[in-house]
C-alpha positions as CSV (number, residue, x, y, z in Angstrom):
1,M,25.5,20.8,-15.0
2,Q,24.3,21.7,-11.5
3,Y,20.9,22.5,-12.8
4,L,20.6,19.1,-14.4
5,V,21.6,17.3,-11.1
6,E,19.2,19.4,-9.0
7,T,16.3,18.9,-11.4
8,T,16.9,15.1,-11.6
9,F,17.0,15.0,-7.8
10,W,13.7,16.8,-7.4
11,I,12.0,14.7,-10.1
12,M,13.1,11.5,-8.2
13,V,11.8,12.9,-4.9
14,V,8.4,13.6,-6.4
15,M,8.2,10.2,-8.2
16,I,9.1,8.3,-5.0
17,S,6.6,10.4,-3.0
18,V,3.9,9.6,-5.5
19,I,4.7,5.9,-5.5
20,L,4.7,5.7,-1.7
21,T,1.5,7.6,-1.5
22,V,-0.3,5.3,-3.9
23,A,1.1,2.2,-2.1
24,F,-0.1,3.3,1.3
25,T,-3.4,4.5,0.1
26,T,-4.1,1.2,-1.6
27,Y,-3.0,-0.7,1.5
28,F,-5.3,1.3,3.9
29,E,-8.2,1.3,1.4
30,R,-8.0,-2.5,1.3
31,K,-7.9,-2.7,5.1
32,V,-10.9,-0.4,5.5
33,I,-12.9,-2.3,2.9
34,G,-12.1,-5.6,4.5
35,Y,-13.1,-4.3,7.9
36,M,-16.4,-2.9,6.5
37,Q,-17.3,-6.3,4.9
38,G,-16.4,-8.1,8.2
39,R,-14.3,-10.8,6.5
40,I,-12.7,-13.4,8.7
41,G,-9.3,-14.6,7.5
42,P,-8.3,-18.3,7.3
43,N,-6.3,-18.1,10.6
44,R,-9.5,-17.3,12.5
45,V,-11.8,-20.1,11.2
46,G,-9.9,-23.2,12.3
47,P,-6.7,-25.1,11.5
48,L,-5.5,-24.4,7.9
49,G,-8.7,-22.5,7.2
50,L,-10.7,-25.8,7.0
51,G,-13.8,-24.2,8.7
52,Q,-14.5,-21.9,5.8
């Protein structure tokens, strides 16, 4: 029984680590790509984004 609990714990730790790594990698990738393209968001081009 102890083996099952320990194995389940480590499987969950690995799965959560992978999910968090993918989430942060995607977030930072999108930030870098947006910076490289020089995009200006709607809050920078006038009220309600009307200057787009």
